[in-house]
ZADO-1210 file (C-alpha; in nm, 4 decimals, padded with zeros to 6 digits):
<atoms>
<atom x="08.9858" y="11.3113" z="10.2654" code="MET" pos="1"/>
<atom x="09.3545" y="11.2656" z="10.1759" code="THR" pos="2"/>
<atom x="09.5097" y="11.2383" z="09.8566" code="LEU" pos="3"/>
<atom x="09.8242" y="11.0188" z="09.8473" code="HIS" pos="4"/>
<atom x="10.0616" y="11.0276" z="09.5414" code="GLN" pos="5"/>
<atom x="10.2905" y="10.7201" z="09.5488" code="LEU" pos="6"/>
<atom x="10.5857" y="10.6310" z="09.3373" code="ARG" pos="7"/>
<atom x="10.7453" y="10.2843" z="09.3885" code="GLU" pos="8"/>
<atom x="11.0123" y="10.0905" z="09.2107" code="THR" pos="9"/>
<atom x="11.1190" y="09.7252" z="09.2068" code="ILE" pos="10"/>
<atom x="11.4856" y="09.6771" z="09.0853" code="GLN" pos="11"/>
<atom x="11.6321" y="09.3338" z="09.1468" code="GLN" pos="12"/>
<atom x="11.8303" y="09.0488" z="08.9763" code="THR" pos="13"/>
<atom x="11.7226" y="08.6979" z="09.0241" code="GLY" pos="14"/>
<atom x="11.7614" y="08.3545" z="08.8757" code="SER" pos="15"/>
<atom x="11.5525" y="08.0439" z="08.8817" code="THR" pos="16"/>
<atom x="11.5506" y="07.6823" z="08.7770" code="THR" pos="17"/>
<atom x="11.1490" y="07.6654" z="08.7786" code="SER" pos="18"/>
<atom x="11.0719" y="07.8832" z="08.4836" code="GLY" pos="19"/>
<atom x="10.9193" y="08.1556" z="08.6998" code="VAL" pos="20"/>
<atom x="11.0692" y="08.4484" z="08.8974" code="ILE" pos="21"/>
<atom x="10.8565" y="08.6457" z="09.1398" code="GLN" pos="22"/>
<atom x="10.9353" y="08.9929" z="09.2973" code="PHE" pos="23"/>
<atom x="10.7188" y="09.1612" z="09.5465" code="GLN" pos="24"/>
<atom x="10.7188" y="09.4874" z="09.7386" code="LYS" pos="25"/>
<atom x="10.4636" y="09.6151" z="10.0145" code="ARG" pos="26"/>
<atom x="10.3362" y="09.9609" z="10.0326" code="ILE" pos="27"/>
<atom x="10.1784" y="10.0462" z="10.3729" code="ASN" pos="28"/>
<atom x="09.8827" y="10.2736" z="10.3977" code="LEU" pos="29"/>
<atom x="09.6685" y="10.4145" z="10.7018" code="GLU" pos="30"/>
<atom x="09.4517" y="10.1727" z="10.8832" code="PRO" pos="31"/>
<atom x="09.0825" y="10.2584" z="10.9561" code="GLY" pos="32"/>
<atom x="09.0132" y="10.4205" z="10.6133" code="GLN" pos="33"/>
<atom x="08.8527" y="10.3444" z="10.2905" code="ARG" pos="34"/>
<atom x="09.0992" y="10.3749" z="10.0055" code="HIS" pos="35"/>
<atom x="09.0170" y="10.4549" z="09.6450" code="SER" pos="36"/>
<atom x="09.2534" y="10.4365" z="09.3542" code="ILE" pos="37"/>
<atom x="09.2180" y="10.7539" z="09.1486" code="LYS" pos="38"/>
<atom x="09.4847" y="10.6996" z="08.8943" code="THR" pos="39"/>
<atom x="09.7468" y="10.4294" z="08.8337" code="ILE" pos="40"/>
<atom x="10.0374" y="10.3986" z="08.5795" code="ASP" pos="41"/>
<atom x="10.3134" y="10.1464" z="08.5149" code="PHE" pos="42"/>
<atom x="10.6508" y="10.1910" z="08.3415" code="PHE" pos="43"/>
<atom x="10.9036" y="09.9205" z="08.2466" code="ASP" pos="44"/>
<atom x="11.2488" y="10.0899" z="08.2959" code="ASP" pos="45"/>
<atom x="11.4535" y="09.7928" z="08.2068" code="GLY" pos="46"/>
<atom x="11.2636" y="09.7213" z="07.8730" code="LEU" pos="47"/>
<atom x="11.2793" y="09.3539" z="07.9272" code="LEU" pos="48"/>
<atom x="11.2703" y="09.1370" z="07.6066" code="GLY" pos="49"/>
<atom x="11.3952" y="08.8398" z="07.4373" code="SER" pos="50"/>
<atom x="11.7523" y="08.8491" z="07.3150" code="SER" pos="51"/>
<atom x="11.8058" y="08.4980" z="07.1874" code="GLN" pos="52"/>
<atom x="11.6539" y="08.3314" z="06.8731" code="ASP" pos="53"/>
<atom x="11.3250" y="08.1576" z="06.9108" code="SER" pos="54"/>
<atom x="11.2775" y="08.2539" z="07.2810" code="THR" pos="55"/>
<atom x="10.9709" y="08.3821" z="07.4334" code="VAL" pos="56"/>
<atom x="10.9799" y="08.5906" z="07.7571" code="LEU" pos="57"/>
<atom x="10.6921" y="08.7538" z="07.9452" code="GLY" pos="58"/>
<atom x="10.5899" y="08.9121" z="08.2605" code="TYR" pos="59"/>
<atom x="10.2816" y="09.0128" z="08.4562" code="GLN" pos="60"/>
<atom x="10.2764" y="09.3128" z="08.6840" code="VAL" pos="61"/>
<atom x="10.0136" y="09.3383" z="08.9532" code="TYR" pos="62"/>
<atom x="09.9003" y="09.5831" z="09.2170" code="VAL" pos="63"/>
<atom x="09.6883" y="09.3931" z="09.4826" code="THR" pos="64"/>
<atom x="09.5543" y="09.4564" z="09.8363" code="ASN" pos="65"/>
<atom x="09.6820" y="09.1122" z="09.9524" code="TYR" pos="66"/>
<atom x="10.0111" y="08.9149" z="09.8887" code="PRO" pos="67"/>
<atom x="09.9839" y="08.7524" z="09.5466" code="LEU" pos="68"/>
<atom x="09.9976" y="08.3643" z="09.5235" code="ILE" pos="69"/>
<atom x="10.0741" y="08.1961" z="09.1995" code="LEU" pos="70"/>
<atom x="09.8046" y="07.9795" z="09.0553" code="THR" pos="71"/>
<atom x="09.8006" y="07.6872" z="08.8112" code="ASN" pos="72"/>
<atom x="09.6430" y="07.9045" z="08.5455" code="ASN" pos="73"/>
<atom x="09.8888" y="07.9121" z="08.2401" code="LEU" pos="74"/>
<atom x="10.0516" y="08.2189" z="08.1121" code="PHE" pos="75"/>
<atom x="10.0744" y="08.2074" z="07.7319" code="HIS" pos="76"/>
<atom x="10.2105" y="07.8507" z="07.6415" code="VAL" pos="77"/>
<atom x="10.4341" y="07.8167" z="07.9400" code="ALA" pos="78"/>
<atom x="10.3525" y="07.5052" z="08.1617" code="PRO" pos="79"/>
<atom x="10.4613" y="07.6991" z="08.4950" code="PHE" pos="80"/>
<atom x="10.2399" y="07.8616" z="08.7592" code="PRO" pos="81"/>
<atom x="10.1070" y="08.2060" z="08.6665" code="SER" pos="82"/>
<atom x="09.9309" y="08.5101" z="08.8467" code="GLY" pos="83"/>
<atom x="09.5653" y="08.5473" z="08.8884" code="PRO" pos="84"/>
<atom x="09.3268" y="08.6751" z="08.6147" code="LEU" pos="85"/>
<atom x="09.2842" y="09.0416" z="08.5763" code="ALA" pos="86"/>
<atom x="08.9157" y="09.0123" z="08.6761" code="GLY" pos="87"/>
<atom x="08.9711" y="08.8500" z="09.0212" code="ASP" pos="88"/>
<atom x="08.8800" y="09.0495" z="09.3298" code="ASP" pos="89"/>
<atom x="09.2479" y="09.0519" z="09.4404" code="LEU" pos="90"/>
<atom x="09.3619" y="09.2336" z="09.1371" code="VAL" pos="91"/>
<atom x="09.3477" y="09.6199" z="09.1399" code="LEU" pos="92"/>
<atom x="09.5742" y="09.6608" z="08.8459" code="PHE" pos="93"/>
<atom x="09.7499" y="09.4083" z="08.5961" code="LYS" pos="94"/>
<atom x="09.9780" y="09.4730" z="08.3122" code="ALA" pos="95"/>
<atom x="10.1244" y="09.1910" z="08.0795" code="SER" pos="96"/>
<atom x="10.4048" y="09.1698" z="07.8349" code="MET" pos="97"/>
<atom x="10.5032" y="08.9053" z="07.5788" code="LEU" pos="98"/>
<atom x="10.8299" y="08.9247" z="07.3938" code="SER" pos="99"/>
<atom x="10.9168" y="08.7026" z="07.0926" code="ILE" pos="100"/>
<atom x="11.2682" y="08.7154" z="06.9296" code="TYR" pos="101"/>
<atom x="11.3131" y="08.5917" z="06.5718" code="GLU" pos="102"/>
<atom x="11.6407" y="08.6676" z="06.3966" code="SER" pos="103"/>
<atom x="11.4578" y="08.6701" z="06.0503" code="SER" pos="104"/>
<atom x="11.2112" y="08.9294" z="06.1660" code="SER" pos="105"/>
<atom x="11.2453" y="09.2896" z="06.0681" code="LEU" pos="106"/>
<atom x="11.1536" y="09.3999" z="06.4220" code="SER" pos="107"/>
<atom x="11.3283" y="09.2078" z="06.6792" code="THR" pos="108"/>
<atom x="11.2140" y="09.1533" z="06.9592" code="PRO" pos="109"/>
<atom x="10.8472" y="09.1716" z="06.8915" code="ALA" pos="110"/>
<atom x="10.6355" y="09.2963" z="07.1871" code="TYR" pos="111"/>
<atom x="10.2765" y="09.2473" z="07.2942" code="LEU" pos="112"/>
<atom x="10.1560" y="09.4454" z="07.5959" code="THR" pos="113"/>
<atom x="09.8243" y="09.4990" z="07.7495" code="GLN" pos="114"/>
<atom x="09.6898" y="09.6243" z="08.0899" code="GLN" pos="115"/>
<atom x="09.3737" y="09.6211" z="08.2981" code="PHE" pos="116"/>
<atom x="09.2109" y="09.8659" z="08.3626" code="PRO" pos="117"/>
<atom x="09.3217" y="10.0281" z="08.0277" code="ASP" pos="118"/>
<atom x="09.5004" y="10.3429" z="08.0074" code="GLN" pos="119"/>
<atom x="09.1815" y="10.5471" z="07.9817" code="GLN" pos="120"/>
<atom x="09.0070" y="10.3907" z="08.2793" code="ASN" pos="121"/>
<atom x="09.3258" y="10.3626" z="08.4870" code="ALA" pos="122"/>
<atom x="09.3277" y="10.7519" z="08.4735" code="SER" pos="123"/>
<atom x="08.9999" y="10.7700" z="08.6703" code="LYS" pos="124"/>
<atom x="08.8780" y="10.6259" z="08.9961" code="PRO" pos="125"/>
<atom x="08.8262" y="10.2541" z="08.9706" code="THR" pos="126"/>
<atom x="08.8375" y="10.0362" z="09.2873" code="PHE" pos="127"/>
<atom x="08.7760" y="10.0909" z="09.6530" code="ASP" pos="128"/>
<atom x="08.9408" y="09.8740" z="09.9312" code="PHE" pos="129"/>
<atom x="09.0072" y="09.8753" z="10.3124" code="TYR" pos="130"/>
<atom x="09.3234" y="09.6697" z="10.3654" code="THR" pos="131"/>
<atom x="09.5900" y="09.9127" z="10.4772" code="PRO" pos="132"/>
<atom x="09.8523" y="09.7925" z="10.2231" code="ALA" pos="133"/>
<atom x="09.9240" y="09.7435" z="09.8546" code="LEU" pos="134"/>
<atom x="10.1435" y="09.4814" z="09.7103" code="TYR" pos="135"/>
<atom x="10.3521" y="09.5613" z="09.3800" code="PHE" pos="136"/>
<atom x="10.4320" y="09.2300" z="09.2260" code="THR" pos="137"/>
<atom x="10.6164" y="09.1215" z="08.9139" code="VAL" pos="138"/>
<atom x="10.5955" y="08.7611" z="08.7816" code="VAL" pos="139"/>
<atom x="10.8532" y="08.6976" z="08.5192" code="PHE" pos="140"/>
<atom x="10.8351" y="08.3725" z="08.2954" code="SER" pos="141"/>
<atom x="11.0380" y="08.2183" z="08.0238" code="ASN" pos="142"/>
<atom x="10.8096" y="08.0067" z="07.8261" code="THR" pos="143"/>
<atom x="11.0767" y="07.7793" z="07.6735" code="LEU" pos="144"/>
<atom x="11.3428" y="07.7398" z="07.9506" code="GLN" pos="145"/>
<atom x="11.3295" y="07.6703" z="08.3197" code="THR" pos="146"/>
<atom x="11.6790" y="07.7841" z="08.3985" code="ASP" pos="147"/>
<atom x="11.7239" y="08.1647" z="08.3311" code="PHE" pos="148"/>
<atom x="11.8434" y="08.4964" z="08.4980" code="ASN" pos="149"/>
<atom x="11.6319" y="08.8158" z="08.4958" code="ALA" pos="150"/>
<atom x="11.7225" y="09.1927" z="08.5761" code="ASN" pos="151"/>
<atom x="11.3858" y="09.3480" z="08.6807" code="ILE" pos="152"/>
<atom x="11.3406" y="09.7249" z="08.6751" code="ALA" pos="153"/>
<atom x="10.9881" y="09.8487" z="08.7178" code="MET" pos="154"/>
<atom x="10.8228" y="10.1722" z="08.8247" code="SER" pos="155"/>
<atom x="10.4621" y="10.2469" z="08.9287" code="ILE" pos="156"/>
<atom x="10.2599" y="10.5621" z="09.0056" code="TYR" pos="157"/>
<atom x="09.9441" y="10.5511" z="09.2173" code="ILE" pos="158"/>
<atom x="09.7106" y="10.8262" z="09.3418" code="GLU" pos="159"/>
<atom x="09.5078" y="10.7108" z="09.6295" code="ILE" pos="160"/>
<atom x="09.2120" y="10.9001" z="09.7940" code="ASP" pos="161"/>
<atom x="09.1809" y="10.7922" z="10.1595" code="SER" pos="162"/>
<atom x="08.8746" y="10.8798" z="10.3667" code="VAL" pos="163"/>
<atom x="08.8146" y="10.8005" z="10.7299" code="ASP" pos="164"/>
<atom x="08.5308" y="10.5488" z="10.7945" code="CYS" pos="165"/>
<atom x="08.3446" y="10.4121" z="11.0973" code="ASN" pos="166"/>
<atom x="08.4657" y="10.0905" z="11.2628" code="SER" pos="167"/>
<atom x="08.1626" y="09.8943" z="11.1283" code="VAL" pos="168"/>
<atom x="08.2151" y="09.9601" z="10.7605" code="GLU" pos="169"/>
<atom x="08.5928" y="09.9218" z="10.7939" code="TYR" pos="170"/>
<atom x="08.5510" y="09.5885" z="10.9793" code="GLY" pos="171"/>
<atom x="08.3078" y="09.4688" z="10.7202" code="ILE" pos="172"/>
<atom x="08.5228" y="09.5853" z="10.4545" code="GLY" pos="173"/>
<atom x="08.8395" y="09.3959" z="10.5828" code="MET" pos="174"/>
<atom x="08.6588" y="09.0775" z="10.6563" code="LEU" pos="175"/>
<atom x="08.5069" y="09.0860" z="10.2851" code="GLN" pos="176"/>
<atom x="08.8454" y="09.1344" z="10.1343" code="GLU" pos="177"/>
<atom x="08.9967" y="08.8652" z="10.3665" code="HIS" pos="178"/>
<atom x="08.7458" y="08.6171" z="10.2366" code="ASN" pos="179"/>
<atom x="08.7883" y="08.7237" z="09.8750" code="ASN" pos="180"/>
<atom x="09.1510" y="08.6874" z="09.8636" code="ASN" pos="181"/>
<atom x="09.1923" y="08.3471" z="09.9915" code="GLN" pos="182"/>
<atom x="09.4200" y="08.1399" z="09.7828" code="SER" pos="183"/>
<atom x="09.2595" y="08.0211" z="09.4477" code="MET" pos="184"/>
<atom x="09.4948" y="07.7677" z="09.2771" code="GLN" pos="185"/>
<atom x="09.3003" y="07.7126" z="08.9665" code="LEU" pos="186"/>
<atom x="08.9967" y="07.9118" z="08.8153" code="ARG" pos="187"/>
<atom x="08.7772" y="07.7245" z="08.5803" code="SER" pos="188"/>
<atom x="08.4445" y="07.8837" z="08.5023" code="ASN" pos="189"/>
<atom x="08.1972" y="07.9403" z="08.2132" code="GLY" pos="190"/>
<atom x="08.0471" y="07.6879" z="07.9969" code="ILE" pos="191"/>
<atom x="08.1430" y="07.5563" z="07.6349" code="GLN" pos="192"/>
<atom x="07.8496" y="07.5790" z="07.3997" code="ILE" pos="193"/>
<atom x="07.8649" y="07.3655" z="07.0821" code="ASP" pos="194"/>
<atom x="07.6678" y="07.4290" z="06.7490" code="LYS" pos="195"/>
<atom x="07.4609" y="07.1109" z="06.8107" code="ALA" pos="196"/>
<atom x="07.3147" y="07.2518" z="07.1407" code="GLN" pos="197"/>
<atom x="07.1935" y="07.5672" z="06.9665" code="ILE" pos="198"/>
<atom x="07.0458" y="07.3973" z="06.6525" code="ILE" pos="199"/>
<atom x="06.8327" y="07.1502" z="06.8308" code="ARG" pos="200"/>
<atom x="06.6228" y="07.4235" z="06.9793" code="GLY" pos="201"/>
<atom x="06.7388" y="07.5016" z="07.3332" code="GLN" pos="202"/>
<atom x="06.5854" y="07.8319" z="07.4521" code="PRO" pos="203"/>
<atom x="06.8552" y="08.0822" z="07.4470" code="MET" pos="204"/>
<atom x="06.7890" y="08.1716" z="07.8133" code="TRP" pos="205"/>
<atom x="06.9020" y="07.8305" z="07.9299" code="THR" pos="206"/>
<atom x="07.2609" y="07.9021" z="07.8010" code="ILE" pos="207"/>
<atom x="07.2957" y="08.2576" z="07.9239" code="GLY" pos="208"/>
<atom x="07.1067" y="08.4472" z="07.6516" code="GLY" pos="209"/>
<atom x="06.7881" y="08.6571" z="07.6332" code="ILE" pos="210"/>
<atom x="06.5099" y="08.5909" z="07.8881" code="ARG" pos="211"/>
<atom x="06.1771" y="08.4561" z="07.7929" code="PRO" pos="212"/>
<atom x="05.8922" y="08.7150" z="07.7702" code="GLU" pos="213"/>
<atom x="05.6547" y="08.7281" z="08.0562" code="ILE" pos="214"/>
<atom x="05.2945" y="08.6565" z="07.9259" code="VAL" pos="215"/>
</atoms>
């Protein structure tokens, strides 16, 4: 068992005419091992935020075990490609920020931040994986403009516990992750239930509720 303490950064300036900028960095790990994330923490060194009135900027930060591919899911109100959902098998860690600038507000810019797993769960063992690499990715979006520049400065700290495993376990794990991480351009799942469906007496178990009693 080997404990790796990794500190990685992304600092880069980029520009786009498509409304989205993506930065990515590969972190190599030892092959032939089962890796378990013990602790993960993220820090925004540049403290990105809106600086012009009525602008909305946002970013999504990912740690994944395969290169991240943008999807057709939307981020906030931006009609641009977005990163995958936090619950996808590809995602080991995700943090999101949204910054809104209003000159009439007492606190400008206003920030909304969230992460998955949350700070409590991110400080204890979470996900196991076999792929001998991690990808640190930042997806930056301007929800109101397609043409903009961005100066990205991000840091991340990861503790990984690596254990040797036999070739069968390693091979099956690699194959499973390869299949799970094939590109998904658009996620659409779940069902919509309107009030009429419930009122007219549909059993709850047909819409995902309680199971009928066995008699």
